[in-house]
TORMI-571737 format. One record per residue (C-alpha): chain; x, y negated, z. Coordinates in steps of 0.02 Angstrom, whole numbers. Layout:
# TORMI-571737
A|X|Y|Z
...
This chain:
# TORMI-571737
A|427|499|417
A|527|386|333
A|696|353|424
A|772|505|374
A|809|549|188
A|695|692|125
A|739|852|159
A|771|961|5
A|655|996|-122
A|645|1188|-76
A|697|1161|116
A|560|1238|239
A|591|1074|337
A|559|962|191
A|405|1067|165
A|347|1057|333
A|339|884|325
A|278|858|174
A|115|976|223
A|102|861|396
A|110|715|318
A|-18|770|177
A|-137|859|309
A|-149|684|397
A|-205|627|245
A|-333|738|197
A|-406|772|375
A|-367|627|504
A|-373|463|363
A|-571|541|333
A|-599|569|510
A|-528|385|578
A|-637|310|444
A|-785|396|510
A|-742|355|664
A|-725|158|637
A|-885|169|558
A|-955|244|713
A|-877|115|806
A|-937|-13|719
A|-1115|40|692
A|-1119|64|894
A|-1052|-120|925
A|-1163|-191|781
A|-1305|-108|879
A|-1251|-183|1035
A|-1241|-359|956
A|-1052|-350|997
A|-960|-369|824
A|-860|-538|800
A|-804|-620|636
A|-655|-519|619
A|-746|-363|676
A|-890|-396|552
A|-774|-405|405
A|-633|-301|443
A|-694|-132|516
A|-791|-86|361
A|-650|-145|253
A|-501|-27|354
A|-655|106|371
A|-656|108|155
A|-456|88|142
A|-453|257|264
A|-590|353|169
A|-501|305|0
A|-340|369|64
A|-413|540|126
A|-531|546|-38
A|-369|524|-150
A|-269|640|-46
A|-419|780|-90
A|-415|746|-275
A|-217|729|-298
A|-164|865|-171
A|-43|724|-131
A|-8|608|10
A|20|422|-48
A|157|320|58
A|105|163|-13
A|-92|194|36
A|-32|253|189
A|79|95|236
A|-64|17|179
A|-197|53|299
A|-79|50|441
A|-43|-128|405
A|-208|-182|383
A|-245|-91|532
A|-118|-173|648
A|-164|-355|563
A|-322|-339|624
A|-281|-273|787
A|-201|-423|822
A|-326|-542|731
A|-466|-452|841
A|-361|-490|1003
A|-361|-669|963
A|-568|-703|926
A|-636|-657|1099
A|-505|-787|1174
A|-571|-920|1040
A|-759|-849|1093
A|-732|-876|1271
A|-778|-660|1281
A|-619|-598|1314
A|-666|-509|1459
A|-765|-394|1345
A|-624|-354|1218
A|-473|-333|1330
A|-511|-150|1357
A|-504|-137|1180
A|-324|-197|1181
A|-287|-78|1313
A|-338|62|1195
A|-295|39|1037
A|-140|-48|1069
A|-53|140|1132
A|-134|217|947
A|-62|58|849
A|123|83|933
A|122|277|922
A|38|268|715
A|195|129|674
A|330|236|740
A|223|402|670
A|240|346|480
A|391|209|506
A|514|320|608
A|592|257|756
A|691|91|665
A|574|14|577
A|420|103|667
A|495|8|838
A|515|-150|740
A|314|-151|698
A|260|-87|856
A|358|-230|953
A|290|-371|841
A|105|-300|879
A|142|-297|1049
A|191|-469|1037
A|27|-533|974
A|-74|-439|1078
A|35|-496|1238
A|7|-692|1176
A|-174|-642|1172
A|-188|-570|1353
A|-74|-726|1403
A|-195|-840|1321
A|-359|-766|1400
A|-282|-770|1560
A|-225|-955|1541
A|-423|-998|1517
A|-444|-915|1642
A|-567|-759|1577
A|-471|-647|1663
A|-365|-651|1821
A|-177|-625|1796
A|-165|-448|1878
A|-264|-384|1763
A|-153|-443|1620
A|-1|-323|1712
A|-69|-146|1613
A|-30|-229|1448
A|108|-352|1481
A|202|-234|1587
A|164|-60|1535
A|151|-50|1342
A|327|-106|1341
A|379|42|1421
A|278|148|1318
A|349|93|1183
A|509|147|1236
A|458|292|1268
A|369|322|1113
A|526|274|1027
A|640|389|1120
A|512|522|1053
A|499|481|898
A|713|463|885
A|724|637|957
A|606|699|805
A|702|605|687
A|871|670|748
A|806|852|745
A|745|841|570
A|895|759|509
A|993|894|573
A|890|1043|532
A|885|958|351
A|1081|935|347
A|1069|1136|394
A|964|1176|267
A|1048|1094|138
A|1227|1148|175
A|1139|1320|174
A|1073|1299|6
A|1216|1231|-80
A|1381|1295|-156
A|1508|1203|-43
A|1627|1193|-199
A|1531|1136|-334
A|1372|1050|-232
A|1275|1148|-356
A|1137|1265|-270
A|1178|1433|-215
A|1120|1581|-314
A|1009|1620|-143
A|921|1462|-157
A|919|1475|-331
A|834|1635|-327
A|701|1548|-206
A|664|1397|-303
A|627|1525|-454
A|513|1613|-359
A|402|1473|-320
A|385|1395|-481
A|223|1441|-554
A|211|1345|-718
A|326|1349|-870
A|516|1334|-862
A|667|1298|-969
A|807|1410|-901
A|994|1412|-981
A|1132|1525|-927
A|1311|1454|-941
A|1460|1567|-923
A|1643|1498|-954
A|1747|1568|-1091
A|1927|1617|-1051
A|1931|1556|-881
A|2007|1705|-794
A|2159|1678|-906
A|2159|1485|-859
A|2151|1560|-657
A|2284|1663|-683
A|2406|1552|-774
A|2393|1386|-701
A|2311|1453|-515
A|2146|1441|-423
A|2161|1251|-361
A|2148|1205|-539
A|2024|1345|-587
A|1908|1247|-443
A|1916|1092|-516
A|1867|1169|-687
A|1709|1237|-579
A|1688|1061|-514
A|1697|978|-668
A|1578|1126|-755
A|1430|1047|-614
A|1471|881|-619
A|1439|906|-793
A|1289|1003|-791
A|1205|877|-663
A|1252|739|-793
A|1141|819|-934
A|1004|875|-813
A|845|773|-768
A|805|717|-595
A|694|862|-577
A|802|998|-641
A|906|1113|-536
A|1086|1156|-550
A|1121|1331|-482
A|1308|1411|-470
A|1263|1597|-494
A|1410|1672|-470
A|1605|1651|-511
A|1602|1559|-657
A|1441|1583|-722
A|1284|1433|-680
A|1104|1418|-723
A|1004|1269|-769
A|825|1276|-710
A|693|1130|-800
A|519|1143|-750
A|388|1104|-883
A|517|1089|-1033
A|430|1142|-1208
A|524|1215|-1331
A|581|1022|-1412
A|632|962|-1248
A|732|1134|-1218
A|834|1108|-1392
A|859|930|-1331
A|907|979|-1162
A|1028|1108|-1220
A|1116|993|-1346
A|1131|886|-1196
A|1216|1006|-1092
A|1337|1067|-1233
A|1396|907|-1257
A|1415|854|-1088
A|1509|1015|-1063
A|1613|977|-1209
A|1663|828|-1152
A|1717|890|-971
A|1834|1022|-1053
A|1918|901|-1176
A|1955|796|-1008
A|2028|956|-933
A|2121|998|-1095
A|2154|1172|-1018
A|2071|1313|-1163
A|1931|1325|-1067
A|1736|1344|-1153
A|1564|1379|-1109
A|1424|1493|-1217
A|1265|1448|-1148
A|1108|1527|-1177
A|933|1458|-1142
A|748|1549|-1146
A|586|1469|-1086
A|473|1550|-969
A|284|1580|-1004
A|158|1565|-878
A|123|1711|-786
A|281|1793|-824
A|412|1856|-703
A|567|1748|-701
A|681|1876|-716
A|616|1924|-890
A|675|1757|-963
A|829|1775|-869
A|862|1930|-954
A|828|1835|-1131
A|937|1680|-1080
A|1079|1804|-1017
A|1062|1894|-1188
A|1078|1732|-1287
A|1233|1652|-1185
A|1314|1844|-1246
A|1249|1819|-1411
A|1344|1637|-1415
A|1491|1701|-1320
A|1515|1846|-1461
A|1472|1712|-1583
A|1626|1615|-1549
A|1735|1767|-1505
A|1717|1804|-1707
A|1738|1626|-1745
A|1909|1616|-1679
A|1962|1780|-1728
A|1936|1733|-1912
A|2088|1691|-2002
């Protein structure tokens, strides 16, 4: 899951991956924690728990249950807790492989290695992706294989019984890697296709269709800026479309430089852009408006082409349709355009 870059924030592939990961934290983590406690209770009733199992199993169960509880409380998956839980589980698995060798009970512990080893390899590749996950899976296998070889060397199991782990598990890791690599490649290609479909190829900003889809999905308040270029048609006609394209790219770059990382820049059409800043209040919105104007003025000064920009703004209230906020921002933009025209007309 981690080798490929995240998909666009509003892309279906990225959303699917996030939902799948959250489902793992909401349901699989608590289930694994409960299963771990159940296995521990059964082992305890049979008098089997060794020193590693006695201390580590309850800790692992608590970590998994805590990871699931956090997901239920926040509605988000914690990658840090996910990795901590995976690393702790793998370390305990390897340590638990050596403990029965030292205690002379490897004959009893070996079947657990055969069963839990594949689960460890699959979890490594699932949560860490094909590259990192395969390295972790191989390291885990080497630890289990060394314990198995020691079990053979101390005559606790015959050599033929070591073959399922020593010979078959590397093949299994290879197969799991192939599946993980194929899934990661498909996810990356799908993400790239989504990004290309969502982006304006000239400016790199979101296109209008993606912008409208994003606005449809926003529930809370947000600041909306409508940016429309002044005198762009004249410059486009006089200096050509190639120069006009460079102006549009410069505007998009200036807007991206002015907004926060969670804000969106949309090429709404032609020489009109929209900035969406989720969660912005009135004071923050004024600050954003000032940053946008300053960034655009600097870009136009570098171009020295006579083009300017009129900017309108509005804040979408909770429960208000975004189109109403857009209409207010659009009207504010035209008011700014009229004021600029009046200022130019004055002697």
